[in-house]
Structures are given as structure tokens and as C-alpha cells.
N, C-alpha and C positions, 0 to 999 in steps of 0.2 A: 504494500500500500504506500503510495507516494505522499509526500508532505502536502501537496496540493489537494489530494483526496481527503486527507485528514482535516485540512483547513475548511473544506466545504462542509464536511460532516459536523465539525465543531460549531460552525456558524449556525447550521440548522438546529443543532442541539441546544445551543446556549443563547441564541438570538442574534439578529443582525447587528451591525455596527461594531462588532468585535473582530480583531485580527489575531490569527494564531501566531503567538510569539515564540513558543518553544515546545518541543516534544521530548519527553524523557522516558526512556524505558524503565519500568518499575521492576525491580529484581524479584525473583521468586516464581514466576510463571513457568511451568514446564509443558503445558498442553495448549496454551493460547498466548498471544501477545498481549501484554498489559502496558499501556502507555499513559503517562500524565500529560494532559494538554494544558498549556498555560496561555491565556489570551493576553492581549496588550493592556487590558484593564485590570489584570491580576485575578480574573475569574479562572478557575481551574476545573477540570473534569477528568475522568478516567475513560480511556477507550479500551474495550476488549475486542480482540481480533482473533477469530477462529479460522486459521489457515494452516495448511500442511507445513508451510515454511516456518510457522511459529511453534510447531509441536516437536519437542525434543525426543519424544518416545518413539523407538523403532516400531514400525507397523507390525501388527500381528493378526493372525486369522481371528475373525469374530469381533474385531474392534468396532464394527458398525452395527452389531447385533444388540439393539436396545432391549431385547427380551432377557439379556444377561444383565442382572443387576450390577455386576462389577465391570461391565464393558466401560471404556473410557467415557467420561462425561464431557463430550465435545459438542459444541454447537449452540446456536441461539435458541432453538426450540427447547432444549433441556434447561437452559438458563431461565427462560421466561416462565416455564411451568414451575420450576423450583421457586423462583422469585414470587410468583403469585401465591403459591401454597404457603410459604413462610410468612409473607406479608399478611395474609389472611389470618394467620395464627398470632399475629402481633410480634413476630420476630423481626428485629431491625435488620434490614438489608439496604444496600445503597439504592437510592432512588434512580429510576431509569429516565434518562433524558432523550434518548433516541435509539431506535433499533432499525437496522437495515439488513434485510434478508434477500432483497430483490436486486441488489447490485446498483442501487442508486448512487452510491459513493465509492464502492469498491467491489471486486468480484467475490470476496469472502464475507461470511457472517460478521456483522459488526454491531456492537452496542456501546453507547456512551452513557456513563452513569455518574452519579454524584461522587465527588472526590472527598475523601476523609484523610487529610494529610498528616494527622497525628500518628503517634506510635501505635503498634499493635499490642495485643494483650501479652504476648510473649515478652516484649521489651519492657512493658510496664511492670510485669511480675518481677523482673530482674531489678529494675531501677527502684521501684517503690512498692513493695508488697502491700503496705497499708493502703495506698491509693488504689491498688488493684482490687482490694476486698469488696467494695460496693459494685464494681464491674462484674466480679465473679458471682455476686449474689443475684445481679440482674441476669447474668447468663444462665444461672440455675433456674430462674423463672422462665426464661425462653425455652430451656430444655424441658421443663415441666409442661409447657404448652404443646411442644412437639410430641412429647410422650403421651399426652392426653388425647391427641387426635388419632383415631384408629381407622384402619381400613381392613377389609376382609381379604385382601390380596397383597403380596409383596412385589417389589420391583421399583424401577425408577418412577419418580413422581409423574413425569410426562406420560409414561406408559399406563400406570394405574389410574390416574385422573382422566386419562383418555379412554378408559374402558378396556384396555388391553390386559394381557396376561404375560407372565414371565416364565422362563424355562425352569425346569425342575419341579419338585413337589414340596419343598420346604426350605426355609432359610438355612437351617443347619446342613441340609443336603447340598445346597449351592455352595456354602462355605467349605464343606468337606471337599467337594470336587475341585474348588479353586485352590485349597491348601495342598492337595495332592499334586496339582500342576505346579504350584510354586515350589514344592519340595523337589520335584523332578528337575525343575529349572535351576534351582539353587545348587542341587547336587551336581549338575553338569558344569557348574562354574567354580565350585569350591570343594576341595577334597575332604574337608572336615564334615560338611553336610553329607557328602557322598558316603563317608564312613559310618555315619549315624542314620542313613536313610531308612533302613529297615526298622530301627527302633522308633524313629519319628513317625513312620507310617503306622506302625502298630499303635502308637500313642494316639494319633489322630483318630483312627478307627474306633478305639476304645472310648475316647471322649465323646465322639459322635453318637455312639450306641446308647449312651446314658441320657441323651437329651430327649425329653418328652415332647409330643406334638403340641403345636400352638396354631390357632386359627385367626388371630388378630395381630396387626402389625402397626407400629408407630412411625412417625416421621423422623428420619435421622439425616444428618448432614453427610455422614460417611467418612469425612476426613477433618473433623473439627478440632484440629490442633490450635494452640494459642496464636500461631502465625496466620490462621484463617479467621481470626476475630480482631477487627479493628475497634478502636474506641473513639466515639464521636465527642464533640465539644461539651456535651452534657454528661459524659461518663457512661453512655450506653454502649453495650457490646453490639457490634455490627458484623454479621456473618458474610464472608466473601467466599469465592470459589465454590459456589453452591450447585454447580451443574450436576454433580453426582448425587444429589439428594434423592432419597428413596424411602419407600415404606419397607420397614425391615424390623428385625428384632432390636429392641432398644439396647440390649446388651452389647451389640456390635459397636454402637456409638460410645458407650461407657468404657469399653476396653481400650478403644483408641484414645479417648480423653485421659485415661489413667496412664497409659504408656507415655503420652506426650507430656503430661503435667507432673507425673510422679507425685511427690509429696504435696504439691499445690492442688491436687485433684480434689481433696477432701470436701470443699464447699459445694462441689457438684455431685457428690455421691447421692444416689437415689435409693429409696427403699424398694424391696420386692423384686430385685433383679434375680434371675435364675442362675444359680451357681454352676450348674452343668454347662449352660451356654457360655458363661463367662470363661470357664476353663477351656472349652473348645476354641472359642474365638480368640483367646489370648495366644494360644499356640499358632493358630491360623494367621493372626496378624503379625506375629514375629517372623513367620516364614514369608509372608507377603512383603514385609519391610526389609527382608533380606533379598529376595528374588527381584523385587521391583527396582531398587536402586542398582543392583548389578546389571539388570537389563538396560536401565537408563544410561549406564556408563558405556554401553555398546554404541551409543550415538554420540552427539556433539554437545552434550550438556556441559556448560562452562565451569560450574563450581564442582569439580570432580572430587577434590579432597573431602568436601563436606558430604557428598553423596556416598563416597566410599566409607566414611565414618558411620553413617546411618546403617549401611549394610553390615559392617563389622560388629557394631553394638548389638543389633538384633539377631545376627547369626549366633553370637555367644549366648544370648538369652534363650534362643530356640534350643540350643544344645542342652542348656540347663533344664529346660522343661521336658526334654526327652526322657530325663531320668527322675522327674518329679513323682 
């Protein structure tokens, strides 16, 4: 997308009489381009661009299968469906200023949204845990609203709210299948996982067998780490990178939150979570956070040391869980 195309989209999004003064790539995006647009009157906005050239992940079979809850969250349709659902539940998300799926401004899917230029929750927790406490309390309220909204089917919000169905027969079954694929992929890339593959597979199968059926599912973000929560000027948590939002077992969300937040997770803890699901999903996510970063490193992802560190940490945690 050229600067001229961005300038035209920015004018349509933010109103005439403004000129695009600067474009800054925002760090962190691995599946879409994220750019801060600064106008000549100091107005700013964020542009999301879903284009193959902006996606660092190597292409894989099934990437475009929306019936797979864990297929990549790519594209404007998924973003808008997730945005509408979360906004309806009172979960703060960046306001949409413009959407372009018809190529009016560029050949790729484009959205321009509200800019929230302050620090994210991850940085705030490090800098000032006391100031982060009310943000965490409000995030717990948002999670409660998401947990309280139930659907009789699981899958991506766009699929379920559109009346579609997802592959598989249960959340735990979908997770098990994915975990076994992640295990095979990690084993092909690291000899330590390869050496423990049989034990890890046995552990996954045993944990999955203990999970009891469930027929209702909650709204989950799917990757709600503190880097995916911005903080607005009023101290409200704002969820970003929402395209992967789905109806699923709420335990999936809480395992991810616990992994990412560690000791800081406590204010978000919820009552009534299923311990068997928590156990299965913890091992599954450790394997995913090993295989995924190793796969990403096959491409041109720029911050390679950071991604390699994620893979190494979670690999060690997975090996420990194999003997739990």
C-alpha cells in the first residue's frame, strides 16, 4: 500500500482538511500490518492492513478454513464480527473509523481505527503495578461479561454468529488434534521434544480422556496477553488483535492469561473453571507456544531472538508437564 493510498484513506476516515504527515509502523504485528497515521493537525489513527506481504507466518494447509477455530485470524470480516460481539458485551475495543473491503483505497482489506497511544497493560504492570490494579479489575469485569455470554456452538465469532458450524465434535477434541500436530511439528524441529514425544502424546491423550462433555461455550479472545490490552486515557482496558475471537471453553482463555501474566494473573482468576480442561489446555498451549514460534522463525520475522526465547521457555515447560 502506497503512502498516497494511505493518505486518501486517512482523509476519508478522519475528515477532510487534514494532510497525512507521517506513517509509523507499530511493532508487534505478525499477521497484519499495523501503522500509526499522524495528520498535520496532530490527529492520529491506526491502520490495519491484511495483506500477504504483511503476514510473517509461513503459509500452511487449512489457513483459510474458518471452520477450524484455530485457523489464523486474518481479514476484515473476522475483525468486524469480533468487534461487534465484544462491543455489544461492553468490552472496550478501538472505535472503527473506516473499513475498506472493496478496494476503494487499496487492493487488500483495510480498517482505520481509533489510536490509543499510551502504554499497554504489559508495560504498565512492569512500570507501576499499583496503577495497573484498577485496569486489571476492569479487565476482570470485561472477562466476566464475555464469560457470561453463551452460545450452543463453538468456533470463530464470525462463523457462529453467522449460523455456521465448526469442525470437530468438541472443544477438547479440537484442542487435542491441534496439540498432537504441534507436538509433531515441534519434534521435527527440536531433538528434546522428539525424545519426549511418546511421553507427551501419552500425557495429552490421558488428559483429554478425563474431560467431561460440555454443550455451552463462552466468548474468548484467544490470545489475551497483556500486550493485547491497551489502556485508554480513562484507565480502561482496550482489547486489540481481536480477529481470533471465538466461542470456546473459557478455560482456554484463562490458561493463556495465566501463562502470560504469571503471578499478576490473580485478579483475573474466575470461579468454577474445570480443572481437567485447565490441565489439558495448559499442556496444549505450551506445545503451541513452542511449535508456533519455531514455525514463525522459518520466515522473515524480524525480532528473532525474542521469538526464539518464547519457544525455548515453553519447550522447557512442556517437558516438565510431560512428567507431571
